[in-house]
C-alpha positions, 0 to 999 in steps of 0.5 A, a space after each residue: 520531519 520531512 516528507 518521504 521521496 516517491 521514489 526511495 531508491 533503496 531495494 527490500 532487505 529480503 527481496 518478496 518470494 514469488 508467491 508475495 509477489 503474486 499475492 499482491 498483484 492479484 489484489 491490485 489487479 481486482 482493484 483495477 478492475 473494481 476503478 474499471 467498474 466505476 468509470 462505467 457507472 460515471 459513463 452510465 451516469 449511475 447514481 451517485 451513492 452507488 458510486 461513492 460505495 464502490 469508492 468506499 470499497 477500493 479506498 479498504 482493498 487498497 488500504 488491504 494491500 498498503 497494510 499487508 506490505 508494512 506489515 512486510 516491511 517492519 518484520 524484515 527491512 525494519 526488523 533487520 536495520 535494528 538489528 544492525 543497530 540503524 533502528 532510528 532512522 528505519 523507525 522515522 522511516 516507517 513513522 513517515 509513512 504511516 502517517 501517510 497512510 493514516 492521512 
């Protein structure tokens, strides 16, 4: 299995709704705020463990966003490919993404 390209050039089978986009963007903005908080902690020379706890929280939050996107991808893009008889390629792509995600 080869690596996935950074940008596939593909588009979602079913475009995200405005509500779906808003949920993901809100989560990412919260994560962005957490990252800024960690930057401030480093600038203030805060205790290492406190910083590491915050890094762990960001990692967890990013994983939740990723799992949410992966679930949607499976239900829409992969399911559509399977229905069209193109499931093998879509499943291979999904498995590559999952391997990247679990590193």
